[in-house]
C-alpha positions, 0 to 999 in steps of 0.5 A: 550289890556287894558283900562287905565286912568292916572292922575297927581296931586301935592303932595308937594315938594321934600323937604316937601311932603304933602302925598296926594299921599299916601292918594289918593292911600289909598282912591282908595284902600278903594273904590276898596274893598268897591265896589268890583272892579276887579282892576288890582294889584298893582295900578300903581303910579309914581312920577315926579318933575315939568315940565317946559312945560306949557301944562303939568299936572305937570307944575309948576313954583316951582322948587322943586314941586313934582307930583304923577301920578296914573293910573287905568287899566283893561285888555280886556281878549277877544273880547266877554268880551270887552263890559262888561269890558268896562262898569266895567272900566267906573265905576272904572274910574269914581271913579278915576276921582272923586278922581282926581278932589278932589285932584286937579289933572289933566288928560293929555289933549292929552289922554282924552276920550270925551265919558267918560268926557261927560255932567257935567264931561266935564264942570268940566274938562274944568273948571279945564283946565282953572284954571290950564293952560293959555288957553286964551294965548294958544288959541291966539297962536294957532289962530296965528300959526295954523289958519286952525286948522291942529293940532287940534282934537276933544279933544283939540277943546272940552276941551282946545280951545272950 
């Protein structure tokens, strides 16, 4: 069992990378060392080209856009330690989220933990989604195609449509 928070952020193009991906991980490593976070090693990082799916965190109209995905993980070693590990992960994930916002990154809208993104963080997250995605158009299509909110859930209702 594990706790995971994965982000996605642009890092230039295939032809001209901007190295935000390298800076991000270096900065995360410095935070881990400075705050002595018991982070799993190595930090999970992968790259993808753009997605043509308008709701993807890696959506781009730029054909050769490049995206980095970084996941932070903590493993739950026993049920009795789970609450303490959850609190440590929460602190670790908040640092990860701070960097995500700094590097103009996004979390996948289907994998957001509303308990983590509460208060001011939820407001920032909603603003990010409104900036990245055509939320009004998606809301219009959703109202037309799913008027009973059969495909809705607490996450999309609070972050995307709300």
